[in-house]
C-alpha positions in Angstrom: -7.8 2.9 -4.1 -10.6 5.7 -3.7 -7.9 8.4 -3.8 -6.3 6.9 -7.0 -9.9 6.6 -8.6 -11.1 10.2 -7.6 -7.8 11.5 -9.1 -8.6 9.6 -12.4 -5.4 7.9 -12.3 -4.8 5.0 -14.4 -3.6 1.9 -12.6 -2.8 -2.0 -13.0 -2.6 -4.5 -10.4 0.6 -6.7 -10.1 1.5 -10.0 -8.8 3.7 -10.7 -5.7 6.0 -13.6 -5.2 6.1 -15.5 -2.0 8.5 -12.9 -0.7 5.9 -10.1 -1.4 7.9 -8.9 -4.2 6.4 -7.7 -7.5 6.6 -10.2 -10.3 7.1 -9.1 -14.0 6.6 -5.5 -13.7 8.0 -3.5 -16.4 7.3 0.3 -16.2 7.2 3.0 -18.8 9.0 6.4 -18.3 5.7 7.9 -17.2 4.6 5.1 -15.0 5.1 4.5 -11.4 4.9 1.6 -9.0 3.2 1.8 -5.8 4.2 -0.9 -3.1 2.5 -1.1 0.2 4.9 -1.6 3.1 2.6 -2.7 5.8 3.8 -2.4 9.4 7.3 -1.3 7.7 8.4 -4.9 7.5 8.9 -4.9 3.8 12.1 -2.6 4.1 14.4 -5.0 2.4 12.0 -5.2 -0.8 11.4 -1.7 -0.7 15.2 -1.0 -0.9 15.6 -3.5 -3.7 12.7 -1.8 -5.7 14.0 1.5 -5.1 17.2 0.3 -6.6 15.5 -1.2 -9.7 12.6 1.5 -10.2 13.1 5.1 -10.3 9.4 5.8 -10.0 8.7 4.0 -6.9 6.1 5.1 -4.5 6.0 3.6 -1.2 2.9 3.3 1.0 3.7 3.1 4.5 0.2 2.3 6.0 1.3 0.8 9.4 -0.5 3.4 11.3 -4.2 2.5 9.8 -3.8 -1.3 10.4 -4.8 -1.5 14.1 -7.9 -3.5 13.4 -5.7 -6.3 11.6 -3.4 -6.5 14.6 -6.6 -6.7 16.8 -8.0 -9.3 14.6 -5.1 -11.7 15.3 -6.2 -11.9 18.9 -9.9 -11.4 18.7 -12.9 -12.7 16.7 -13.6 -11.0 13.3 -17.1 -9.6 14.6 -15.2 -8.0 17.5 -13.2 -5.7 15.1 -15.7 -5.4 12.4 -16.7 -1.7 13.5 -13.0 -0.7 13.8 -12.6 -2.1 10.3 -15.5 0.0 8.7 -14.2 3.1 10.5 -10.9 2.7 9.0 -12.3 1.9 5.7 -14.3 5.3 5.6 -11.1 7.0 6.6 -9.2 5.6 3.8 -11.6 6.4 1.3 -11.7 10.2 2.4 -8.0 10.4 2.2 -6.0 12.5 -0.3 -2.5 12.3 -1.9 -0.1 13.9 0.4 3.7 13.3 1.9 5.4 12.5 -1.3 9.0 12.0 -0.6 11.6 11.8 -3.2 14.6 9.8 -2.4 
């Protein structure tokens, strides 16, 4: 979110259904839908969304979620430092690797 805010890009949040599919999203021609495909497990939703929305941006953030996987097996306190490091890296990210399908 920090990257979007730094670029002064207007944004709105949307709701997801139980299958993590966006609910009631109507885009104007100049708007895009940003969808996070955590761990690459939402590929079916990404395919459906790409058929519905011409301005779809997919965030494949799986390489930055190690602390979440570690959290499944360990106590929160043991991965907090890793979480903070990851959070700082994300705050300093720039927009890159845009792929048009």
